[in-house]
matplotlib code that plots the C-alpha trace (Angstrom):
import matplotlib.pyplot as plt

x = [0.0, 1.7, 0.8, -1.2, -4.3, -5.9, -7.6, -11.1, -12.4, -11.2, -9.3, -11.4, -11.0, -7.3, -5.3, -1.7, -0.1, 3.5, 5.7, 9.4, 11.6, 8.5, 8.5, 10.5, 11.6, 12.6, 16.2, 15.0, 12.6, 15.3, 17.6, 15.0, 13.0, 14.9, 14.7, 11.4, 8.8, 7.7, 4.4, 2.9, -0.9, -3.8, -7.2, -10.1, -10.8, -12.4, -9.8, -9.8, -7.4, -5.4, -8.1, -10.8, -12.5, -13.5, -13.0, -13.3, -9.9, -7.7, -4.6, -1.3, 1.3, 4.1, 3.9, 6.1, 5.4, 6.9, 7.6, 4.1, 2.5, 4.9, 4.7, 0.9, -0.2, -3.5, -3.5, -6.9, -10.0, -13.1, -15.9]
y = [0.0, 3.2, 6.6, 5.2, 7.1, 10.6, 12.0, 13.2, 15.8, 16.2, 13.9, 13.5, 12.2, 13.1, 11.8, 12.0, 8.6, 9.7, 12.8, 13.3, 10.5, 8.3, 7.9, 4.9, 6.4, 9.8, 9.6, 8.7, 11.6, 14.1, 12.8, 12.8, 15.9, 17.9, 18.5, 19.6, 18.7, 15.5, 13.9, 10.6, 11.0, 9.0, 9.9, 8.7, 9.9, 8.9, 8.1, 7.3, 4.5, 4.2, 1.8, 4.5, 2.8, 4.9, 3.7, 5.0, 4.3, 4.9, 6.8, 7.2, 9.9, 12.0, 15.8, 18.7, 22.4, 24.1, 20.8, 19.4, 16.0, 13.2, 9.4, 9.0, 5.4, 3.5, 1.5, -0.2, -0.2, 0.7, 0.1]
z = [0.0, -1.2, -2.6, -5.6, -4.6, -4.5, -1.4, -2.2, 0.2, 3.8, 6.2, 9.3, 12.8, 12.8, 15.8, 16.8, 17.1, 18.1, 18.3, 18.0, 19.5, 19.8, 16.0, 14.9, 11.6, 13.0, 11.7, 8.2, 8.2, 9.3, 6.6, 3.8, 4.6, 7.2, 10.9, 12.4, 15.0, 13.3, 14.3, 13.1, 12.5, 11.4, 10.0, 7.9, 4.3, 1.0, -1.6, -5.4, -6.3, -9.5, -10.9, -10.4, -7.4, -4.4, -0.8, 2.7, 4.4, 7.4, 6.4, 8.3, 7.6, 9.0, 9.2, 10.4, 10.5, 7.5, 5.8, 5.3, 5.0, 3.9, 3.3, 3.2, 3.2, 3.4, 6.6, 6.3, 4.2, 6.2, 3.6]

ax = plt.figure().add_subplot(projection="3d")
ax.plot(x, y, z, "-o")
ax.set_aspect("equal")
plt.show()
């Protein structure tokens, strides 16, 4: 499951999973995207997959102020 989808509408029910040193990939994030106050988040959204189908899913991603949302992935299909 990778970024082969388009988010349709808004991401809802956003929750923080981990912050800073609590993120397993923190070194990789710093190396790839720069230092920042990284947070791992999850939320629910409607997405359109490459094949055109539309699904309601749970997404996980990393985010830092000034850097933005990175490494979005579909964690589970909810419909």
